[in-house]
N, C-alpha and C positions, 0 to 999 in steps of 0.2 A: 585386583582383576584388571589387567591392562586393557582388554577388549572393552569392558564397560566404560573405562575412563575415556577411551577413544571415542565411543558413541556419545557420551556426555559432551566431550570437547567439540565434536563435529556439529552437534546441535546448537551449541552456543555460538560457534563461529558462523554457522549459517544465519543465525539471527542477527549477528553483527553485520554480515555481508548484506542482508536486507536493508539495514540502516544506511550502509554506504552507497547503495545503488537503488534507493527507494523509488526513483522515477520509473523503473521498469521491474520492480520486484512484484511478487504475487500479492497485489493489494486486495486483501480480503481476510476472511477468517478461515484458517487452515488447521484442521485437526490432524496432528501428526500420529503416525502409527507407532506408538511408544511400546517399549518392552518393560513390563513391570517385574522387578526383581523381588524374590521372596525376602521377607524380614526374618533373619535368622538370629537366634540366640547363640550364646557361646557353645552350646552343645549341638548346634546345627538344627535345632527345631525352629519352626516358624510360629509367629504370633501375629494375627491380623486384628487383634482387639485394640480398642482405644484410639484416641486422636493424638497424633504426635507428628513432629517434623522428622521425616525419614531422610530427606535429601536437602543439603545446604551447599550451594555451588557458587562461590565467588568467581569472577572473571575479570580480565583486564586486556584491553587492546590498545596498541599504539600504532598510529597510521600516519604516513606522510604522502601527500599528493602534490604533484606538479602539473599545472594546467597552463596552456598557452592562450586561454580565453576565459578568464575568471567570470566575467559578467555575461557570457553567452550573447554577444552582440556582433554586428558586422562592421562597426567603425571603432577606431581607437581601442583596439583590443589590448587587454592587460594580462601579463603573466602573473602567476602567483604560486607560492609553495604553502600548502596548508598542513598544519600539524594537528592531529586529533588524538586526545587521550580519552579512552572510554572504559571506566570502571563500572562494575555492577555486581549484582548478586541475585540469584533466584533460588527458590526453595519450594518443596512440595511435601505433601503429607504421605506420599507413597514413594518407594524407591523406583524411579523411572530412569530410563537410559537417555532421555532427551526431553526438551521442553514440550509439554503435551499440546500446546495450542499456540499458534502464531496469529496475532491480531494486528493487521496493517491497514489503517484507514486511509482514505483518499479524499481530500477536501472537496473536490468537485463532483464526486460520485453521489448519486441519489441514495440517501440514507447513510452516507459516509463510507460505503464499501462497494468495490467493484465485483468481487467474487463472494457470493453468500456462503455461509458455513455449510459444509457438505455433511450428508447423513452418514453416521457411523452406527455400527451395531451397539446395542446397550452394553454398558460396562458393568462389571460385577461388584464394584465396591465404591465407597466414598473416595473422592479425590479432590484435592485443592492445590492451587499453584499460585505463586506470586513472584514477580520480577520487578526490579527497579534498576535503571541504568542511566548514566550520564555521558554526554559528549562535550568535552572541553575543546573548543575550536580556536585556533590561533592562525591568523593570516599575516603573511609578511608584506603583501602589497598594500594593505590598509588595515591597521590595527584597530580602527574603529569598528570593524566587522567582527572582531573577536566576540565569541558568544559561548554561553553555557546552555546546552539543550539537555533535556531529560525526558524520560518516559517511565511510567509505572503501569503494570498490567497485572491482572489476576483472573482466575477462573475457579469456579466451584461446580462440581457435578456429582450427582448421586441418584440412586434409584429410589422410587417410591413404590407403593403397593399398587396392584391392579395393572401392571404393565406400563406404568408411568416412569419416565426419567426426566430429570431437570438439569439444565446447564445454565449458569449465570457467568457473565464475563464483563470486564471493564478495562479500558485503556485510557490513560491520561497522558498527553504529550505537550511539550513546549518545543517548538521548532521554527523553521522559516521556509518560505517558498524558495524554489530554485531561482538564482539570479537570472534575469533576462531584461529586455527593454522596459518591462513594467517596473523595474527597480529604480527607474529614472523619472524625474519630472522635467518640465520645461526649463526650470532654473539650473538644471545640471548640464545643459547643452550650450556649447559655445560655437557660434557660426563665424567663420572668417574666410577670407579669400583662399586660404590654404586648405580649407575643408572643415569637417565637423570634428570637434574634440569633446570629450566627456569628462566632467569632474567626478568626484566620488558620488555614488548613488545615494540619494537622500530618501528613497522610498523602499528600503529593504522591508519586505513583508514578513514580520514575525507574528506568530500566532500561538494560541493554545487551543487544543481540541480535546474532546472527551467522547468516547464511543462506548456505550453500555448496552447490553442485550440480555434477553432471556429466551431460551429454547426449551420447549416442552414437547416431548415425544410420548405418544400413547400407542402401544402395541395392542390394537383392538382384537386381532386374531393372528394366527400364524401367517396369514397372507396380507393383511391390511394394517397399515400404520398411519396414524394421523400426526401432524406436527404443526405447532404454532410458534412463530418467531416474532419477538418485538425488539426493536432497536431504537435508541435515542442517541443522536449525534449532535454535539454542540461545538460550534466553531466561533472563535473570538480573536480577531486581529488587534494588534497593538495600534494605538493612535487613531485619530479621527479621519485621517486621509483614506484609510482602508476599511472604515466602519461599514461601508456599503456591502462588504463581503460577509459580515457576520450573519449567522443564521442558525436555526435549530431544525433538524429533521426528525420527525417521528415516523417510524416505519412498522407496518404490521403485515405479516405473511402467513398464509395458510397452505399446507401441503397435504396431499393424500397419496400414499405410496401403495403400490400393488406389487407384492413379491412374486414375480413370475417363476423364478427358480432360485436356487441357493446363491447363484452368482449374479442374477439380474433382477432389478426392480424398475418399474415404470412409475412415473409420478406426474401429477398436475399441481400447479402452483398459482395462487393469486397473491399479488403484493400491492399494498397501498402505501404511498409515501406523501407526507405533508411537509413541504419545505417552507418555513416561516422566517422571513428576513427581519433584521433590526427595525423596530418600529419607527425610529427617528429618521433614519436615512435608508429608505428602501430603494432609492434610485441609484443610477450609475455614478453620479457626481454629487458628493455630499453638499457642495456649495450651491447646487441647483435647487431653486425653490419649487420647481415643478417636479415633485417627487414621483417616481415611477414605481409602482408596486410590483415586485418580482416574486411575491409569494405564489406558490403553485402547488397543485396536487397531481400526483402521478399514479396511474394504474398499470400494472403488469399482469399479463396472463401467459403462462408458460406450460409446455409439455416437455417431459424429459425422461432420461434414462440414467440409472446408476448401475454401472456394470463393472464387475471385478472378475475378469475372465480367468486369470491365474494370479499367483503371487507376484508375477512379473508385469501384469498388464491391468490397468484400471482406467475407467473413463466415466466422468460425469458431464452430461451434456443436456442443455435445455434451450429451447427456442420458443419465441412467441411474439407478442405485441405489446408495445408500450405507448401509452397516451399521456400527454403532459398538458395540463390546462392552467393558464395564468389567471390571477385575479384581475390584472390590468387588461382592459378591453383591447388596447393597442397591440398587445402581444398575442392575444388569441390563444390558440392551442397548436400543439405539434404531435406527431405520432411517428413511429418507426418500427421496423423489424428489429427485435432485440434478442441477444443470445449470450450464453456463458458456456464455455467448454474448458474442462481441465482433464488432461490425459497424461498418464505416466506409463512408460514402457522400459523395463529392464532387459536390454538386449542380451547381456551376459552378466556374470558376477562382477565384471569390471566396467561395464558400459551401461549407461541409462540415458533416457530422453524424457523431457518434460515439455508439454505443449499447453498453452493457455490462449483462448480466444475470447473476445469480449466486444459487445456493441450495445450502446444505450445512449439516450439523451442525458446530458449532464448539466450541472450548473456552470455559469461563466466565471472565468478568472480575469476578465478584462472588461473595462467599462464601456467599450464600444460594441459589446454583444450581451444579450440577455441569457444566452445558453449556447450549447454546442452538442453536436452529434458526434460521438467518439467511437472509433473502431480501433481495437488494439490486439496485437498478435505478439506473443513471446515464445521463444524456443530456447531451451537449455540442454546442452550436451555435456554429460559428465563422463570422464574416462580415468580410471585408475591406471596410470602409466606403469608403475611398478612399486611394490612395497608401500612406502609412505608418501609417494608423489602422485598427486591427483591434478588433472587438467580439466578446466571447464570452459565452455564457450556460451555466452548469453547473447542472443540476438533479439532485438525488440523493434517493433514498428507501430506507430500510432498515427491515425488520421483524425484530425479535428475539423469539422465543418461548422463554423460559428453561425449562430442565428443573429444576424446583424441588427443592432438597434439604431445605429447612426450610419448614414451613408458617407459622412465626412466628419473627421475629428480635427479640430484646429491645431491642437498641440502636436499631432502626429504628422501634419503636413510638412513640417520642417525637414523630415527625413526623406520625403518622397516627391517625385515630380508629378505623379498622378496616383489616384486611389481607385482600385477596382470596386465593383459593387459589393462584393462580399469578401470573406476571409476563409481560406482553407489552408491548414498546415499539415505537412507530412514530416514526421520525426522518425529518425532511424538511429539505433545505437548498436554497437558491436563491441563486446567485452570478452576477450580471452584472458584466462588467469591460470596460474600455477600455484598449488598449495603443497607445502611439504611439512610433514609432522616430524619435528626433531625429537620430541619426547611425547609421552602420553598426555602431557599437560601443556605443550608448547608447539605452536604451528606458525610458519611464515607464509606469506602470500605476496606474489607479484602479479600485477594486472595492468592492462591498458584498456582505455575506453575511447572509442570514437563516437561522438554525439553530433548529429547534424539536424537542422530543421530547415525545410524549404517551404516558404509561405507565399501565398498569392499577394500578400502585402510584404514587400521586401524588407520592411522595417524589422520583421520578426525572424529573418534568416540568420543563421549562425553555423559555424563549424568549430568544434572544440575537441582538442586532444588532451587526455588526462592519463598520467602514469602514476601508479600507486605501489607502495611497498608497505607492508604491515607485519606486525608480530601480535599473535593472540595467545593468551594463556587462560586456562580454565582448570578449576580444581573440583 
């Protein structure tokens, strides 16, 4: 069945593409609209009884990337060619045409996810899914950066009696933060009359994280559905230098949906997040004896709509209020208007658009701030040019307004003539790509990414151009 193979292949390649451009991918829990294929015996009859593995899908990706600014800095920029080999396998207990769930955590997001799992209608049968994949990375500029990253994820979902349905999911990852000025320490910087030069970064931030959750839906009546979500997010960085980033988030959400029509539901949501940092080094600087407690509690109140106008158009939008209170008196509390929007529109059979909007208070990724207010916009345009050739354009914009802890940081002064009172970053990415399916099991891709950050602290500015060529295979 060539059509089925193409759908399976496209799903795997989309998952790999998320890994490649994770900085602006849909960071959250996305339930894909999968097509379940009947289990047929030799005589053509179907059999839904019993627990068995109906789909086993190995895959392999080989990617090459050239960049003119490997470390995303604005002094002493280095070029690099990166080779990545990514094997993996996924399996499911039902014959589906694509990966049923995408689990993409974000380390700074409250509870580990920017976009919460979206509501879907109850499914009719037991389903489980498991995936494991690796990324073997090889750098020609600095072989000390060579790394093996991996992730494993799984989901289990089934119906219970009385209108109840249950979903469990988990994802474990080993990876590293994007290179930038935070990858360097003062010992990596050389000042001379000729200017500033950088040695190899000694603070590459490698980490492990685990995101696990439970979603319980209860169809109380034809019009009313209640839902409870619990998530646990664990973040653990390698080495003592970055130990201040380690934390555990526990999040509990409650929803109440009102089914206004077949296509439209309105809902209210309350969410509570408890962020608990490493007990030994809660402060920004592990060497500082004056430890600052960044443990915090967050409360969200949302109102929203889940709308599926047609098979071509869908929208999930919610907006409300977020309050964030720190245990440390010197940090006090913050609040903001918060929202999440996910929209899809299929213009024609060959053209589609995807829009994602997000705003919330997040955790800090720099020791000069204890948090940040993040606004993010992404737009994706997909066009089937002809036959097996597909073009995509991804545009992303992020604004980070940091909640400053220090008005001055001695180690950063070496890069700047003066320091502003606060830090605000504007980041923009633009990625056009072409994908060509040579066979049902083999696809090639060419892409280019322009990535720039403009900061009120010029230390964090950069402009980076990356060219990528890759081959993907799936069976």
